[in-house]
C-alpha positions in Angstrom: -178.0 287.6 167.7 -180.1 289.2 164.9 -179.0 290.6 161.6 -180.7 291.9 158.5 -180.2 290.2 155.4 -178.1 292.2 152.9 -175.4 291.7 150.3 -172.7 291.4 153.0 -174.5 289.0 155.5 -172.2 286.5 156.8 -173.3 283.3 159.0 -172.6 284.7 162.4 -172.7 281.1 164.0 -169.6 280.4 162.1 -167.9 283.5 163.5 -168.5 283.1 167.1 -168.1 280.2 169.6 -171.2 278.2 170.2 -171.4 279.0 173.9 -171.6 282.8 173.0 -174.7 282.5 170.5 -177.9 280.5 171.2 -179.5 281.4 167.9 -178.8 283.5 164.8 -182.0 285.3 163.5 -181.7 286.7 159.9 -184.6 289.1 159.0 -185.6 289.0 155.4 -187.7 292.0 154.6 -188.2 291.0 151.0 -189.2 287.5 151.9 -191.1 288.9 155.0 -189.8 286.2 157.1 -187.1 285.5 159.8 -184.6 282.6 159.5 -183.7 281.1 162.8 -180.3 279.1 162.8 -179.3 277.2 166.0 -175.8 275.6 166.5 -175.7 272.4 164.7 -178.6 273.1 162.3 -178.2 272.0 158.7 -181.0 274.3 157.7 -182.8 277.2 159.3 -186.2 277.2 160.9 -188.4 279.7 158.7 -190.8 281.9 160.6 -193.6 283.7 158.7 -196.2 284.0 161.3 -194.6 283.8 164.8 -191.3 283.2 166.4 -190.7 282.0 169.9 -187.4 282.5 171.6 -186.4 281.0 175.0 -182.7 280.7 175.6 -183.2 280.3 179.3 -185.8 277.6 180.2 -187.0 279.2 183.5 -187.5 282.8 181.8 -190.9 283.2 179.9 -190.3 283.0 176.0 -190.2 286.1 173.9 -193.1 285.8 171.3 -192.5 287.7 168.0 -195.5 288.3 165.7 -193.6 288.2 162.5 -196.6 288.7 160.3 -197.7 291.7 162.4 -194.1 293.1 162.3 -194.0 292.9 158.5 -197.7 294.3 158.2 -195.9 297.7 159.2 -193.4 297.4 156.5 -194.1 298.5 152.8 -194.2 295.9 150.3 -190.8 295.8 148.3 -191.0 297.3 144.8 
């Protein structure tokens, strides 16, 4: 599950059963990063360069170029 950071962002891992959500990804455009929460995490993984997501071991991972993604986004004012 992914969501954009905003004033009404709620932790989705608390709202859904653990067997429904593998990871929660929160996109922070101002910080130019993606937080990844996994069930049981006390703190998120913070990704500024790349993010690898592989919820199923026998399927190749999705690699996200986080730095490249935000290179296309204008700097916040």
